[in-house]
C-alpha positions in Angstrom: -111.0 136.7 -84.9 -108.7 134.8 -87.3 -105.7 136.3 -85.6 -106.9 135.2 -82.2 -107.3 131.6 -83.5 -103.8 131.7 -85.0 -102.2 132.9 -81.8 -104.2 130.3 -79.8 -102.9 127.6 -82.2 -99.3 128.7 -81.9 -99.5 128.9 -78.1 -101.3 125.6 -77.8 -98.9 123.7 -80.1 -95.9 125.3 -78.2 -97.4 124.1 -74.9 -97.8 120.6 -76.3 -94.2 120.6 -77.6 -92.9 121.9 -74.2 -94.9 119.2 -72.5 -93.5 116.5 -74.6 -89.9 117.7 -74.1 -90.5 118.0 -70.3 -92.0 114.5 -70.2 -89.1 113.0 -72.2 -86.6 114.7 -69.9 -88.1 113.2 -66.8 -90.4 115.9 -65.5 -93.6 114.0 -66.1 -96.0 116.0 -64.0 -95.0 119.3 -65.5 -95.1 117.8 -69.0 -98.6 116.4 -68.6 -99.8 119.7 -67.3 -98.4 121.5 -70.4 -99.9 118.9 -72.7 -103.3 119.2 -71.0 -103.2 123.0 -71.3 -102.2 122.7 -75.0 -105.0 120.2 -75.7 -107.6 122.6 -74.1 -106.3 125.4 -76.4 -106.5 123.2 -79.5 -110.0 122.1 -78.5 -111.1 125.8 -78.1 -110.5 126.3 -81.8 -113.3 123.9 -82.6 -115.8 125.2 -80.0 -118.3 126.2 -82.7 -118.9 122.5 -83.6 -120.4 121.4 -80.3 -119.9 117.8 -81.1 -117.3 115.2 -80.4 -114.7 117.5 -82.0 -115.0 119.7 -79.0 -116.0 117.5 -76.1 -113.6 114.6 -76.6 -110.4 116.7 -76.4 -111.7 118.6 -73.4 -112.5 115.4 -71.6 -109.1 114.0 -72.4 -107.4 117.2 -71.2 -109.3 117.3 -68.0 -108.5 113.6 -67.3 -104.8 114.2 -68.1 -104.8 117.2 -65.7 -106.4 115.2 -63.0 -103.9 112.4 -63.5 -101.0 114.8 -63.4 -102.2 116.2 -60.1 -102.7 112.7 -58.7 -99.2 111.5 -59.6 -97.0 110.7 -56.7 -93.7 112.6 -56.2 -91.5 109.7 -57.5 -88.3 110.6 -55.6 
């Protein structure tokens, strides 16, 4: 179980880092999708708390995902 949380943490932080790099390089939609996926992974680590520690990051990630999908093409 601890190994699963460690792998989830590494993958989630890597997704957030990739999202930040993509967003800084101009690929905002892809970057925000990676950040949303990483945030969901980080929130899944605290799923046992069932309080604001779990629900607030999930709501933020879902809102960021919806915002990324709704962004115009910008070309």
